[in-house]
N, C-alpha and C positions, 0 to 999 in steps of 0.2 A: 398575528400571521393569518394567512386565509388558508382554509383546509388543503387545497390545492399545493400552496406552497410547502405547508408543514409535510406531506407524503413527499414532497420531492426532496426536500431537507432530511427526512429519513432516510430515502433511498441513497442520497451520497453519502451519509453517515455510514451505511451498511456497506457502500464501496470501499471507504477508507478502512472501515474494520476489516474487510474481506482482504485488502491489500496488508493490512498489518497482520494479520493472520498468515497469510502465505509468507511474508518477509520471516516471521518466527519461524515456519516450518523449513525455510529454506538456511536460514541461519542454524538450526538445529541440526540439520542434514549434514552442513559443513562439520560441524563441531563434534558429532557423535558416528558418522558413516566413515569407513575408509573408502576413498574417492582417490580415483588415479588424476592425476593433472587437467585431463580433460574435462571430467564430470565436475572436478571443483572449479573449473574456469566457468564451465556453464551455471553451476549454482552462484559464483560469484555474480555473474552476469546478471542472472535473472534477479538475484536480489538488488542489485544497483538499479535494475530498471522498476522494481516495485518502490525503489527508495524513491527514486524520480518522480514516480507517479502520484505515491502519500506526499511529497512535496509541493506538487502541483495542486494537489486536491486542498491542502492545508491553504495554500496562497490563495487558491480563488475563495474559499471560505472568508478569511482575513479579510481580501479587499471588498469583497460585499459586505462583511459586517462595519468597516470602516467606511462606507460609501454613506 
């Protein structure tokens, strides 16, 4: 890999790492905090969006590796 490609790969890995950290925080909040129905739904929706973003990131990386 060229140096620029390595830096880009590192940035994308950080992004996926950030997504996973945010997802962990969201799940933890759902599990530990007393939330009302609206707050629970907002956390759930945020978590589902993070899962979608993480899956898309993994799919892009997988496609690139298989090319």
